[in-house]
N, C-alpha and C positions, 0 to 999 in steps of 0.2 A: 632710919628712913629711907635714905638713899640706897643703902645696901640691899634693901628689900624689893626696890623697884627696878623693873627690867624693861618695861614698854616706855617708849619715849614720852607719851602723855603722863604717865606716872613720875618719870624723872622731872620734867617739867614742873608738874604740880609740886612735887617735893621741894624743889628748888626755890620756887615762889613761896612756898610755906615757910622755908627756912629764912627767906628774905624778909617776909611780913613779921615774923617773929624775932627778928634781929638776932638770929642765932650766932653765937661765939665761933661757930665752926666756919662761918663765912669771913673772908671770902675763900679761904684754903680748899673747902670742900667742892667748891663750884668751879674751880680753875680746870680740872681734868675735862670738864664737859663743855669747854669753849671750843673743842674739836669734835664733838659729838657729830654723828651722821645728821640727825634730826636737828632743823632749823628751829623748831619750838624749844629744844632743849638748849641750843646755843644761845638763844635770845633770853631764855630765863637765867642762864649761867652769867651772861653779860649784864643784865638787869641787877642780879645779886651782887656781882663784883663791882659794878658802879655805884651801889648803895653802901658798900661795905669795905672796900679796898681803901688802904692809904692813898692820899692824893697822889703822891708820887709813884704808885703803882698802877695807877688806872690806865695811863697811856699805854705803857709797856704791855699790859695784859689784853686791853681791848683794841689796840691799833691793827692787829690783824685782822679782826672782824670788819673794819671799815670797808674792805673790798669784798666781803662776804657776798656769796651768790644770792642769798636771801636778802630782799631789801629791808625786810622787818628786823633782821639781825644787824644789818649794816647801820640802820637808823637808830636802834638801841643803843649800839656802840657809839655812834656819833653824838647822841644826846648826852652821853657821860664824857666825851672827849673834848667837846667843844669848849673853847675859852682856855684851853691848856696849850702847852707846848706842843707843836706838830711833830710827830716821829719822822725822822729822815727816811725810814723805809717807804713812807707813803708818796714821798716825792721821787724816790728811786724807781717806783714801779713804772713811771712814764707812760701811763695809758690815759686815755682821753678821761674816763671815769676817775682815776686818781688824781689826775691835775684838777677836775672840776670839784672833786671831794676837798682837796688841799685848799683850793681857793675858798670854797665855803667855809672851811674851819678858820682859815685866816681872816675872812671878813666877819667873823663873830668873836674875834679876840682882840678887841679894842680899836678905837678909832684909827690910829696911826697904823697899825698892823693891817686893817682893813684898806686904808688909802694905798699903802705900800703894796699890798698884795694885788689890788685892782690895777693900780699902774704897771706892775710887772706883767700882768696877764694880758693887758690890751694890746700888747705886740706880739702875742704868741700866735704860732702858725695855726693853731686850731681856732678857727673863726667863730664856732659856737661859744668858746671859753672867752675869746677876746670880746665878744659881743654881751656876755653876760657880765664880765668884769665892768665894760664900760656903762652899762645900764645902773650897775650898783654904785659906781663912782659917781655917775650923774644923779642919781637917787641921793646919794650922800650930801653932794654939793647943794641940792634943791632943799633937802629936808634935815640934814644933820650937822652940815658945816657951822651954821650959826650958833648952835648949842654944844659945840665941842670945846672941852675945856683942856688946858694944858697943850703942850707943844711935844713934836718927837724928840727923842734924845739926839744928840749931834751926829752919830753915826747914821741913825736912821733917817734924819733930815738931809743928810748929804746923799743918801741913796735915792730918797724921794725927789731931790733936785736932779739927780742924773736922770731918773726914770721920766720926770716930767719933760725934761730936754728932749728925750726920745720919743715922747708919746704923740700921738695923732690927735690930740686934744687941740681946740681952739686957743688963740692967745688969751681970751677971755677966762676960758676954763683954766687953763694954766696958771694964770694971775690969782684966781679965787683960790685954789689949792695951796699955792705958795704963800698967799696972805695968811690962811688958817693954819698953815704949818710954821709961819714965822720965818721963812726963807726968801731969798732974793728969787724972782722969776728968771729961771735960766733960759738963755735964748734957744730958740726953736732949732733943733737938728745939731745942737752942739754935743 
């Protein structure tokens, strides 16, 4: 099917067909198409891989597409990567787009990862990123903190305490976060 396809539309349609049929050749047959010149083909390949790759392989295969020039390709990859361990290569890119994407992924990977990511980003030199993190953290305090179950692990609790101490949050906000995390309120500026 793919061997006979030569135009991007045909290749994308063939990949979508294999995906819908849950073909045994997936994800292997789709991997070479992740770097195809056509965004439609890259998107179809990412979708097929996201549906059929082993959980441990999804991040390594789709992470390069998170910074794809096509927003639809990046969104497809993000849909399958969310909630999984973030690839170090994304943090290493150190662009405004990669930092925003990194924050977005972390915000959707569990309560304490979200809080940790927001606190880390609040003091970022990128004002837009810092503001996005601040808004998300305040939304969590208003709507999600009361329904958060469990506490962060000891290492993450220590990191959250350190980030709280350095944050530009009000004393009241710092107390609320510390209470939810089950940690002592760190003194401001420590």
